[in-house]
C-alpha positions as CSV (number, residue, x, y, z in Angstrom):
1,X,86.1,81.8,120.0
2,X,85.4,86.0,120.0
3,X,82.6,87.3,121.6
4,X,82.5,91.2,121.8
5,X,79.1,92.5,123.6
6,X,77.9,95.8,124.3
7,X,80.9,97.5,122.8
8,X,80.8,101.5,124.0
9,X,83.9,103.7,123.6
10,X,84.3,107.5,123.5
11,X,86.8,110.0,122.2
12,X,86.5,112.6,124.7
13,X,82.6,113.7,124.5
14,X,82.0,112.0,121.4
15,X,80.2,108.8,121.6
16,X,82.1,106.6,118.8
17,X,80.4,102.9,119.4
18,X,77.2,102.5,121.0
19,X,76.4,99.0,122.3
20,X,78.4,96.9,119.5
21,X,78.2,93.3,119.4
22,X,80.5,91.3,117.2
23,X,81.3,87.4,117.2
24,X,83.9,85.4,115.4
25,X,84.3,81.4,115.1
26,X,86.7,79.3,113.8
27,X,86.6,78.3,109.9
28,X,84.2,81.5,109.2
29,X,84.5,84.8,107.9
30,X,83.1,87.6,109.6
31,X,82.6,91.1,107.7
32,X,82.1,94.4,109.0
33,X,80.8,96.5,106.8
34,X,80.0,100.5,106.5
35,X,80.9,103.9,105.5
36,X,84.2,105.8,106.2
37,X,83.4,107.0,110.0
38,X,81.0,104.9,111.5
39,X,83.3,103.2,114.0
40,X,84.7,99.9,112.2
41,X,88.3,100.8,112.9
42,X,87.3,101.8,116.6
43,X,85.6,98.6,117.0
44,X,88.9,96.4,115.7
45,X,91.2,98.6,117.8
46,X,89.2,97.9,121.0
47,X,89.1,94.4,120.4
48,X,92.9,94.6,119.9
49,X,93.3,96.5,123.1
50,X,94.4,99.9,121.3
51,X,91.3,101.8,122.5
52,X,90.3,101.2,126.1
53,X,86.5,100.6,126.1
54,X,84.3,102.7,128.0
55,X,81.3,99.7,128.6
56,X,80.7,96.5,127.6
57,X,82.7,92.9,127.5
58,X,85.1,91.2,125.2
59,X,85.7,87.3,125.4
60,X,88.5,85.4,123.9
61,X,88.1,81.8,124.2
62,X,85.4,82.5,127.0
63,X,88.3,84.6,128.7
64,X,87.5,88.3,129.7
65,X,90.3,89.9,128.1
66,X,89.3,93.8,129.0
67,X,92.8,94.0,131.0
68,X,95.0,92.6,128.7
69,X,97.1,94.5,126.9
70,X,97.7,94.2,123.0
71,X,100.8,92.4,123.0
72,X,99.3,89.8,125.3
73,X,96.2,89.6,123.4
74,X,98.3,89.1,120.6
75,X,100.1,86.1,122.4
76,X,96.8,85.1,123.2
77,X,96.2,84.5,119.3
78,X,94.6,87.4,117.9
79,X,96.4,88.4,115.0
80,X,95.9,92.4,113.3
81,X,96.4,94.0,110.2
82,X,95.4,97.8,110.9
83,X,94.1,99.9,108.3
84,X,97.2,101.3,106.6
85,X,99.6,98.4,107.3
86,X,101.8,100.0,109.5
87,X,104.7,97.8,108.3
88,X,108.2,99.2,109.3
89,X,109.1,101.1,106.2
90,X,113.1,100.9,107.4
91,X,113.5,97.1,108.0
92,X,113.4,94.5,105.3
93,X,110.8,92.3,104.8
94,X,112.6,89.5,106.7
95,X,113.1,91.6,109.7
96,X,109.3,93.1,109.7
97,X,108.2,89.3,109.5
98,X,110.5,88.7,112.4
99,X,109.1,91.4,114.4
100,X,106.0,89.2,114.7
101,X,107.8,86.2,116.1
102,X,107.5,88.0,120.0
103,X,103.9,87.2,120.0
104,X,104.6,83.4,118.4
105,X,105.0,80.4,120.6
106,X,108.5,79.9,121.8
107,X,111.2,79.0,119.4
108,X,109.0,79.8,116.1
109,X,110.5,80.9,113.0
110,X,109.1,82.3,110.0
111,X,106.9,79.9,108.5
112,X,107.7,78.7,105.0
113,X,103.8,78.8,104.4
114,X,104.1,82.7,104.1
115,X,106.1,82.7,101.4
116,X,103.6,79.6,99.9
117,X,100.6,82.3,100.4
118,X,102.4,85.4,99.5
119,X,105.4,84.5,96.7
120,X,106.3,87.4,96.0
121,X,107.6,88.0,99.6
122,X,110.5,85.6,99.1
123,X,111.9,87.5,95.7
124,X,112.2,90.8,98.4
125,X,113.5,89.4,101.6
126,X,116.0,92.0,101.6
127,X,114.0,94.7,100.3
128,X,113.0,97.4,102.8
129,X,109.4,97.5,103.6
130,X,108.9,101.1,102.3
131,X,109.9,100.3,99.2
132,X,107.4,98.0,98.4
133,X,104.4,98.6,96.6
134,X,101.3,99.2,98.2
135,X,99.8,95.7,97.3
136,X,103.3,94.3,98.2
137,X,103.1,95.9,101.4
138,X,99.6,94.4,102.1
139,X,100.6,91.3,101.8
140,X,103.8,91.7,103.9
141,X,101.1,93.4,106.7
142,X,98.9,90.0,106.5
143,X,102.2,87.8,106.4
144,X,103.9,89.2,109.3
145,X,100.5,89.0,111.4
146,X,100.2,85.3,110.4
147,X,103.9,84.8,111.9
148,X,102.7,85.3,115.2
149,X,100.4,81.9,114.6
150,X,97.2,83.6,115.6
151,X,93.6,81.8,115.6
152,X,91.9,84.8,114.8
153,X,93.1,87.0,112.4
154,X,91.3,90.7,111.9
155,X,91.9,92.7,108.9
156,X,90.8,96.2,108.7
157,X,90.1,97.2,104.8
158,X,92.8,95.1,103.1
159,X,91.8,96.2,99.9
160,X,92.2,99.6,100.0
161,X,94.2,101.4,97.7
162,X,95.4,97.7,96.4
163,X,95.4,96.6,92.3
164,X,92.7,94.2,91.4
165,X,94.9,91.3,90.9
166,X,96.5,91.7,94.1
167,X,92.7,91.6,95.9
168,X,92.3,88.4,93.9
169,X,95.2,87.2,95.9
170,X,94.4,88.3,99.3
171,X,90.7,86.9,99.1
172,X,92.2,83.6,97.8
173,X,94.5,83.9,101.0
174,X,91.6,84.6,103.2
175,X,89.1,82.0,102.0
176,X,92.2,79.5,102.3
177,X,92.9,80.6,106.1
178,X,89.1,80.2,107.2
179,X,88.2,77.1,105.2
180,X,91.6,75.2,105.3
181,X,93.4,76.4,108.4
182,X,89.8,76.6,110.5
183,X,90.9,80.3,111.5
184,X,88.4,82.6,112.6
185,X,88.5,85.7,110.4
186,X,87.0,89.2,110.8
187,X,87.1,91.4,107.8
188,X,86.6,95.1,107.8
189,X,85.4,96.4,104.3
190,X,83.3,99.4,102.5
191,X,83.0,97.2,99.6
192,X,80.1,94.9,99.3
193,X,81.0,92.9,96.5
194,X,84.1,91.6,98.2
195,X,82.4,90.8,101.4
196,X,79.5,89.3,99.8
197,X,82.0,86.5,98.2
198,X,83.9,85.7,101.3
199,X,81.8,86.6,104.2
200,X,79.7,83.8,106.3
201,X,78.4,86.3,107.9
202,X,77.7,90.3,107.5
203,X,77.3,93.1,109.9
204,X,76.8,96.4,109.1
205,X,77.7,99.6,111.2
206,X,76.1,102.8,110.9
207,X,76.9,105.7,113.1
208,X,78.7,103.8,115.3
209,X,75.7,101.0,115.8
210,X,74.8,97.4,114.3
211,X,72.2,98.5,111.7
212,X,72.1,95.2,110.5
213,X,73.4,91.6,110.4
214,X,72.9,88.2,109.3
215,X,74.2,85.2,107.3
216,X,75.1,86.3,103.9
217,X,72.5,84.0,102.4
218,X,69.6,85.5,104.3
219,X,70.1,89.1,103.8
220,X,68.9,91.3,101.0
221,X,71.2,92.6,99.2
222,X,69.3,95.8,98.6
223,X,69.4,96.7,102.1
224,X,72.8,96.0,102.5
225,X,73.5,98.7,99.9
226,X,71.1,101.3,100.8
227,X,72.7,101.4,104.6
228,X,76.0,101.8,103.0
229,X,75.1,104.9,100.7
230,X,73.6,106.5,104.2
């Protein structure tokens, strides 16, 4: 479904990504692991079109999307939950969800399924996003992305600063989307345990390069952990 190959990205004279490959397929969870500052978020922003790549190719369902804007990539079926959530703090929960309808098929409404996945949001529809807790804001950010009816969901560090009970809820939702909805999921994480329990495939990034990748069951845990502490 998604194939990114040889992705290179620079910020001025600083080379951030050095020929990175990434793939995502329906019904599977791909996790990108790495320490802070190794280029994980930059890779996701490149896939979404927020950052313009210097070299490489990004294909979505066999089509080169390098020239598409982030809005057009969203309309094509790529959902994105950025690091830090980036909800609209002065809009209500309902209004935050409705902003995603611009990328949904014509005539779409906010689906009742998002409230089945995140029941707490139903209670706070009229509450402003900025008044929610961190965990509730993260659930809102994921629900907003799902409102656009994506076939690929990119989640950039969804567990960052979140209480354990909400992390379990988010893990349950991610697993449901992949296994029951046949959605492709790309998950960016720092924590190996969370990735190990969810992912089908892991890619470890070190200093802007892929240092290790493979199916979860085929990777040695010690090898992965060693790269996360480099």
